[in-house]
Backbone as ProteinMPNN parsed JSONL, in Angstrom:
{"seq_chain_A": "MLNVGIPAYRLPRNVVREAIEEVRRLGVKIILSTPVGKELNLETLREQYDAVYIGAGAHKAEKLEIPGEDLQGVVHGVTFMQMINLGQD", "coords_chain_A": {"N_chain_A": [[0.669, -1.203, -0.113], [2.477, 1.724, 0.863], [3.285, 1.938, -1.848], [1.813, 1.706, -4.018], [-0.178, 3.269, -3.086], [0.158, 5.422, -1.898], [1.341, 8.824, -3.338], [4.052, 9.077, -4.947], [6.29, 11.585, -4.915], [5.236, 12.144, -2.593], [5.714, 10.35, -0.389], [8.919, 9.188, -0.723], [9.728, 6.164, -3.646], [12.448, 5.677, -2.826], [12.689, 5.992, 0.234], [10.609, 3.836, 1.066], [12.009, 1.142, 0.204], [14.352, 1.348, 1.597], [13.868, 1.828, 3.909], [12.287, -1.011, 4.077], [14.723, -2.82, 4.117], [15.995, -1.945, 6.325], [14.52, -3.172, 8.363], [14.807, -5.495, 7.341], [18.437, -6.265, 7.799], [17.677, -6.334, 10.527], [17.027, -9.04, 11.199], [14.226, -9.365, 10.459], [12.379, -11.663, 8.903], [11.038, -11.275, 6.068], [7.443, -12.361, 4.047], [6.052, -12.48, 1.836], [2.701, -11.827, -0.127], [1.441, -14.167, 0.5], [-1.02, -16.422, 1.509], [-2.729, -16.52, 4.881], [-3.168, -19.782, 5.717], [-5.252, -22.764, 4.998], [-2.51, -24.069, 3.933], [-0.467, -22.309, 5.046], [-0.563, -23.067, 8.038], [-1.627, -19.795, 10.675], [-0.68, -20.569, 13.881], [1.281, -22.717, 12.87], [3.373, -20.663, 11.998], [3.146, -19.467, 14.948], [4.409, -21.711, 15.671], [7.422, -21.51, 14.472], [8.636, -18.9, 14.711], [9.249, -16.837, 16.754], [8.104, -13.789, 16.643], [5.211, -12.903, 15.257], [3.406, -10.997, 12.654], [1.27, -9.651, 10.678], [-0.227, -8.326, 7.865], [-2.925, -7.223, 6.413], [-4.086, -6.879, 3.409], [-5.107, -3.741, 1.995], [-6.33, -2.696, -0.224], [-8.672, -1.822, -0.793], [-10.638, 0.03, -2.823], [-13.264, 1.666, -0.247], [-17.235, 2.218, -1.218], [-18.573, 5.711, -0.613], [-20.98, 5.907, -0.786], [-22.867, 8.264, -1.506], [-24.475, 10.101, -3.343], [-24.065, 10.173, -7.002], [-21.314, 8.792, -7.048], [-21.23, 5.887, -8.582], [-20.976, 6.969, -11.529], [-20.261, 7.089, -14.945], [-16.9, 7.321, -15.259], [-16.487, 8.177, -12.561], [-13.734, 6.809, -10.26], [-12.764, 6.286, -7.907], [-10.178, 7.148, -5.019], [-8.112, 5.245, -4.06], [-8.408, 3.776, -6.127], [-7.354, 5.23, -8.442], [-4.922, 6.079, -7.405], [-3.973, 3.596, -7.262], [-3.715, 2.476, -9.803], [-2.063, 5.039, -11.412], [0.077, 4.762, -10.242], [0.548, 2.473, -11.049], [1.415, 2.67, -13.467], [-1.585, 1.615, -14.695], [-3.943, 2.276, -17.398]], "CA_chain_A": [[0.142, 0.188, 0.384], [3.046, 2.35, 0.661], [3.72, 1.747, -2.907], [0.94, 2.474, -4.928], [-1.546, 4.307, -2.624], [0.587, 7.168, -1.9], [2.164, 9.632, -4.249], [6.074, 8.969, -4.906], [6.438, 12.174, -3.997], [4.977, 12.645, -0.831], [6.998, 9.227, 0.393], [10.007, 8.621, -2.118], [10.384, 4.717, -3.654], [13.533, 4.687, -2.084], [13.059, 5.68, 1.161], [10.167, 2.369, 1.248], [12.893, 0.697, 0.56], [15.374, 1.547, 2.645], [12.78, 0.741, 5.326], [12.183, -2.56, 4.304], [15.676, -3.255, 3.79], [16.893, -1.873, 7.78], [14.253, -3.929, 8.771], [15.416, -6.905, 7.237], [19.141, -6.463, 8.27], [17.188, -6.4, 11.527], [17.25, -10.197, 11.095], [13.399, -10.061, 11.1], [11.932, -12.776, 7.868], [9.527, -11.127, 5.03], [6.98, -13.128, 3.694], [5.317, -11.508, 0.373], [1.942, -12.397, -0.832], [1.207, -15.774, 0.778], [-2.409, -16.077, 1.894], [-2.345, -17.599, 5.775], [-4.469, -20.469, 6.118], [-4.659, -24.127, 5.036], [-1.285, -24.937, 3.849], [0.175, -21.485, 6.135], [-1.744, -21.243, 9.731], [-0.562, -18.752, 12.249], [-0.642, -22.204, 14.699], [3.041, -23.346, 12.296], [3.994, -19.773, 11.872], [3.559, -18.911, 15.825], [5.637, -22.029, 16.124], [8.115, -21.677, 13.787], [9.388, -17.104, 14.153], [9.203, -16.044, 18.331], [6.377, -12.817, 16.758], [3.776, -12.647, 13.93], [3.078, -9.741, 11.96], [0.298, -10.234, 9.241], [-0.432, -6.826, 7.41], [-4.319, -7.76, 5.848], [-4.162, -6.031, 2.119], [-6.283, -2.593, 2.114], [-6.546, -2.477, -0.986], [-10.466, -1.797, -2.143], [-11.612, 1.166, -2.375], [-14.976, 1.545, -0.29], [-18.249, 3.027, -1.011], [-19.308, 5.898, -0.023], [-22.435, 6.396, -0.594], [-22.841, 9.479, -2.199], [-24.675, 10.655, -4.952], [-23.358, 10.84, -8.461], [-20.33, 7.458, -7.227], [-21.478, 5.563, -9.618], [-21.3, 7.544, -12.125], [-19.584, 6.802, -15.184], [-16.072, 8.262, -15.414], [-16.094, 8.283, -11.09], [-13.443, 7.094, -9.72], [-12.322, 6.074, -5.999], [-9.155, 7.177, -4.407], [-7.106, 3.922, -3.679], [-8.465, 2.338, -7.297], [-7.545, 6.264, -9.0], [-3.593, 5.427, -7.021], [-3.144, 1.898, -8.088], [-4.089, 2.478, -11.725], [-1.726, 5.503, -11.33], [1.236, 3.897, -9.74], [0.603, 0.814, -11.569], [1.071, 2.235, -14.263], [-2.324, 1.17, -16.172], [-4.821, 3.485, -18.717]], "C_chain_A": [[0.747, 1.095, 0.165], [3.193, 2.787, -0.712], [2.985, 2.458, -3.502], [-0.181, 3.245, -4.087], [-1.65, 5.823, -2.175], [1.483, 7.746, -2.962], [3.476, 9.458, -3.868], [6.502, 9.861, -4.419], [6.412, 12.893, -2.843], [5.472, 11.457, -0.011], [7.828, 8.893, -0.641], [9.967, 7.115, -2.18], [11.859, 4.255, -2.637], [14.023, 5.177, -0.651], [11.72, 4.398, 2.071], [10.688, 1.727, 1.073], [13.922, 0.499, 1.406], [14.839, 0.68, 3.775], [12.816, -0.397, 5.488], [13.379, -3.016, 4.766], [16.882, -2.853, 5.829], [15.982, -2.671, 8.806], [14.696, -5.264, 8.391], [17.416, -7.099, 7.758], [19.073, -6.788, 10.072], [17.09, -7.784, 11.612], [15.373, -10.246, 10.807], [13.513, -10.627, 8.613], [11.101, -11.969, 6.718], [8.864, -11.487, 4.148], [6.056, -12.668, 2.695], [4.079, -11.73, 0.552], [1.907, -13.844, -0.482], [0.261, -15.759, 2.057], [-1.926, -17.616, 3.508], [-3.794, -18.69, 5.556], [-4.478, -21.758, 5.823], [-3.381, -24.124, 4.412], [-0.525, -24.079, 4.642], [-0.922, -21.482, 7.429], [-0.324, -20.664, 10.018], [-0.445, -20.421, 13.039], [1.326, -22.612, 13.612], [3.735, -22.171, 12.054], [4.06, -19.142, 13.512], [5.401, -20.066, 16.463], [6.89, -22.506, 15.665], [9.222, -20.071, 14.628], [8.534, -17.057, 16.245], [7.711, -14.705, 17.844], [6.257, -13.289, 15.028], [3.798, -12.016, 13.333], [2.402, -10.096, 10.515], [0.01, -9.274, 9.263], [-1.325, -7.442, 6.138], [-3.957, -6.95, 4.7], [-5.41, -4.615, 2.064], [-5.936, -2.523, 0.916], [-7.785, -2.01, -2.318], [-10.741, -0.503, -1.74], [-13.071, 1.31, -1.57], [-15.88, 3.046, -0.321], [-18.607, 4.159, -0.418], [-20.848, 6.576, 0.51], [-23.417, 7.297, -0.845], [-23.258, 9.661, -3.14], [-23.611, 10.624, -6.382], [-21.74, 9.135, -8.089], [-19.614, 6.378, -8.209], [-21.177, 5.457, -11.159], [-20.16, 6.799, -13.24], [-18.368, 7.611, -15.317], [-15.191, 8.943, -14.229], [-14.953, 7.38, -10.718], [-12.529, 6.653, -8.104], [-10.566, 6.36, -6.083], [-7.797, 6.84, -4.737], [-7.302, 3.523, -5.495], [-7.67, 3.779, -8.774], [-5.426, 5.712, -8.657], [-3.149, 4.359, -7.486], [-3.085, 2.158, -9.436], [-2.563, 3.847, -11.676], [-0.32, 5.213, -11.439], [1.94, 2.351, -10.228], [1.458, 1.761, -13.482], [0.274, 1.58, -15.323], [-3.656, 2.89, -15.836], [-6.432, 3.155, -17.661]], "O_chain_A": [[0.214, 1.823, -0.673], [3.241, 4.005, -0.883], [3.188, 3.662, -3.661], [-1.068, 3.82, -4.717], [-2.47, 6.735, -2.073], [2.376, 7.034, -3.421], [3.958, 9.635, -2.749], [7.198, 9.629, -3.431], [7.089, 13.765, -2.299], [5.635, 11.696, 1.185], [7.327, 8.217, -1.54], [10.116, 6.527, -1.109], [12.21, 3.228, -2.055], [15.167, 5.008, -0.228], [11.791, 4.111, 3.266], [10.269, 0.822, 1.794], [14.248, -0.6, 1.855], [15.087, -0.406, 4.3], [13.174, -0.992, 6.504], [13.329, -3.647, 5.821], [17.938, -3.318, 6.258], [16.419, -2.895, 9.935], [14.934, -6.095, 9.267], [17.68, -8.252, 8.098], [19.974, -7.271, 10.757], [17.022, -7.856, 12.839], [15.01, -11.411, 10.97], [14.169, -10.245, 7.644], [10.034, -12.582, 6.705], [9.331, -11.135, 3.064], [4.957, -12.494, 3.223], [3.965, -11.952, 1.758], [2.387, -14.662, -1.267], [0.508, -15.325, 3.183], [-1.368, -18.713, 3.489], [-4.976, -18.431, 5.33], [-3.545, -22.286, 6.428], [-3.36, -25.003, 5.274], [0.344, -24.731, 5.221], [-1.714, -20.616, 7.801], [0.893, -20.774, 9.867], [-0.02, -21.346, 12.347], [2.389, -22.652, 14.232], [4.923, -22.41, 11.833], [4.946, -18.297, 13.639], [6.472, -19.817, 17.015], [7.465, -23.502, 16.104], [10.375, -20.258, 15.017], [7.372, -17.28, 16.585], [6.64, -14.654, 18.448], [6.938, -13.764, 14.119], [4.9, -12.298, 12.86], [2.909, -10.656, 9.543], [-0.178, -8.776, 10.373], [-0.829, -7.979, 5.147], [-3.298, -6.003, 5.128], [-6.612, -4.876, 2.122], [-4.766, -2.139, 0.918], [-7.897, -1.903, -3.539], [-11.005, -0.056, -0.624], [-14.067, 1.067, -2.251], [-15.668, 4.183, 0.098], [-19.148, 3.854, 0.645], [-21.422, 7.203, 1.4], [-24.594, 7.193, -0.501], [-22.535, 9.436, -4.11], [-22.49, 11.125, -6.471], [-21.325, 8.573, -9.102], [-18.464, 6.072, -8.523], [-21.119, 4.45, -11.864], [-19.288, 6.064, -12.777], [-18.646, 8.793, -15.522], [-14.172, 9.634, -14.259], [-15.568, 6.404, -11.146], [-11.527, 7.22, -7.67], [-9.832, 5.914, -6.964], [-6.849, 7.425, -5.262], [-6.348, 3.011, -6.081], [-7.482, 3.36, -9.917], [-4.766, 5.128, -9.517], [-2.069, 4.188, -8.051], [-2.051, 1.892, -10.05], [-1.642, 3.176, -12.142], [0.366, 5.36, -12.45], [2.917, 1.625, -10.043], [1.917, 1.093, -14.408], [0.71, 1.116, -16.376], [-3.98, 3.75, -15.018], [-7.498, 3.682, -17.979]]}, "name": "protein", "num_of_chains": 1, "seq": "MLNVGIPAYRLPRNVVREAIEEVRRLGVKIILSTPVGKELNLETLREQYDAVYIGAGAHKAEKLEIPGEDLQGVVHGVTFMQMINLGQD"}
């Protein structure tokens, strides 16, 4: 979300990369894009690691329930930022 939900001029991508690398240098193992469930369950993670942090993605725009938000050409903020930052039209 840091890279696709916030404009680079507000949070430069190199700052995000450097922060992640600093956390890794401290010995934290970062596992990305891995669903927690049948194949990898929370109990197994708790047995293998001293601490576990699960960051659920929050990339879905929420409806505001305001007139006009479903009109053609209206794009929600989160969706707009994803499109811009991922180079989509």
